[in-house]
C-alpha positions, 0 to 999 in steps of 0.5 A: 290203436289209431282212430280214424275219422273223416265223415260227419256221419261216422262215429267220430264224425264230431271230430270233423270241422264240418260237424254241426257244433256251433262255437262262440269266439271273439264275441261272434257265433259261428255255425261250425269250426270250419266257418270260423277257420275259413273266415279268419283267412280274410281278417284285416284284408281287402276281402274282409267282407268275406268274413261275414259272408262265410259266417252266414252261409248255410253249410261248412262246405260252402264256407270251405269253398269260399275260403279256398277260392284262390281269387280271394286275397288271404291275410299275409300271415296266414301260414304263421297263424293258421294252426293256432286259429284251428286249435283255438276253434277246436278247443272252443268246440270241445269245451262248449259241447260236453257230449262230444268232449266225452267222445274225445276223452274216450279216445284215451291216449290213442292216436287220432287221424283225419282220414282225408284222401285229399288233404295231406296237411290237415289230414293224412292224404291219399297215401296216409303219410300226410302231416295230420295236423287236425289229428295232432290238434285234437290230441293236443286239445284232448290233453289240455282238457284232461289237464283242465279237468284235473285242475278243477278236481284239485280245486274242489 
């Protein structure tokens, strides 16, 4: 079975980076993983002030719009680091919020797909043949949490 998610209002909406689950990373609080991810694009660049702007905006949609604005200069290594930045944010989110961690773990070994009609990198795209990197990240995080929980049980 494949589990599809996209909209925050749906059952698996907590898998979305737009879900209202704040995270703490690098000594700072971020309203959503989308806020964190988009801000990291500008770290150590001439547009670094956008990190604070993104952190302060009300919605993840606003954060995404700023982060995707091609008039801003993103960090030179973005393509090399973006997957790791996303994974760090997603892992933190699911380690922080035990209620949604339970939802993620309840998916067992099922394949998870971000059913985005517009994003063929993080999601499956309109033709459902995209890379689904967010779904892959979620499955990797699920596996790591299973491992961490097993290690905790062994120590008890």
